[in-house]
N, C-alpha and C positions, 0 to 999 in steps of 0.2 A: 754812645753805645749803639750797636747795630740792632735793628729790629729782628726779633726771633723768627717771625713769619717769612720775611723776605730773604734771610741769609741762611743758607744750609749749614755753614760751619759754626754758627753761634749756637752754643748749647750750655745751659746751666747744669752744673754737675752736682753742687751741694749748696744749700741755703741755710743760714743760721736764723731761723724765724724767731727764736727766743730773744735775740739780741735787741730788737726794737722794744720788747717788753721790759727787759732788765736794764737797759741803758738809754739815756737821752743822747742820741747821736747828733753831734754838732757839724761834722763834715766827713767826707769819705775820700778815699784815694785808691786808685787802681795800681796794683803791684804785679810784677812778674814773679814766677816761682821757679826755683832751680829744682828740677825733678830728674829722677833716673828713668830709664826707658820702661821698666816694668810698672813704674808708678803712673806714667802717662797712659799706658795700655789699660791699667786698672781704672783710671779716671774715665776713660772713654767708655768702659763697661759700666760705669756708674757706681763703683764701690768706694764711697768716701763719706766722711762725716766731719764737719767743722764746728759742731755745736758746743763742745767742751774746750775748744782751742782758743788761744789768744796770741797776740803778737807782742814782741818786746824788742827794744833797741839794746843790744849787748855788744860791747867792744867795737863800736862804730859800724855795726851791721844790724839789719833788721831780720828777725827770725820769727817763723811761725811755729809755735810750740803746741804739742799735744793734739795735732790734727791726725785723723785716722785715714789711711788709704789702704784698702783691703789688699791682701796678697794676690798677685796675678798668677793663676794656676798654670798657665802655659810656660811661665818663666822657670826653667829648670836650674840653670847655673847661676843666674844673676838676680836673685830675689832681693827685695828691699825690706828694710825694717818698717813695720806698720805705723809706729808712732814716733818716728825720729824728728828732730828739729830740722825744718826746711828753711833755707835762706830765701828771703824775699828781695826783689830787685826794685830799688827806687833811686832817684837821683840824690846827689849829696845835699842839695837844698831841702828836698822833701824829708830826707833822713834827719837833718838838723831840726826841722820844724816838728817832726814826730818826737824827737828827743826832748825838745822844749816842752811840748804838750804833756808828755808823761812825767818828766822829772820836775818841772817847775810848776805846772798847773794842776798836776794830779789827775790827769786824764788816763783812760784805758784804751788800748788798741784792740778792737774787736773785729774778727773776720765776719763779714756780712754774707758774701756770696762768692762761690768759686765757679768759674765758667771757662769755656773756650771762646775766644773772641772771633771776629769775622775772618781773621787770618789763620785760625786754627791753633793759636797759642794759648796755653793755660794761664789764666789770670785769676787774681783774687782781689776782691774789693774789701779794704780795711776801713772801718769806721773809727773816727776819733770821738770817744764817748765819755760821758760822766755817768757813774752809777746812779740809778734811781733808788729812792727810799721806798719803804713799803707803802706809805700813804700816797706817794706819787703813782705807784702801780695800781692801787685801789681806785684812784681818781681816773686814771686812764681806762680801767675796766668799766667804771660807771659811765664814762663818756661814750665808750663803745656800745654798751648796752642801751643807752638812751638813743643813740643814733639808729640802732637796729629797730628799737621800739617805734621810733618816729617814722621810719620807712614802712613798717607794717601798718601803722595807722593811716599813713598817706595812701597806701595801696588799697586798704579796706574802704576808705571814704572818698577816694579820688577817682 
């Protein structure tokens, strides 16, 4: 992935920060997205949310479900639906791997980040994840609190 400072085209549009808290992400995959013109303009303006969305393999295709892209005000004639299903573009092998992960292993496909890559194309990073239980979430929270406390102590005494 390109470095954000060195590349003027690279731009993160939306990030699902809750995904790493709710899911144990085992691997991730970069996918293309089929968008309409007004959706691309709205993404460039920064009006999107992928926090409640998920991906699914349906009838041999990969879909992004329940993602929100704000309406683009300047689009008069060709407006888009805000929460429509959007097709994600992956190779056949990647699609079969994702189908195996969801159907056989019981994994979930969680969108992690939506961005424009160094060539200016809209991409989304999908995480292949397993849901965390409540005690796992509490353990992660305690670990994070302890590391913060440790840094404070080192800063005070160091």
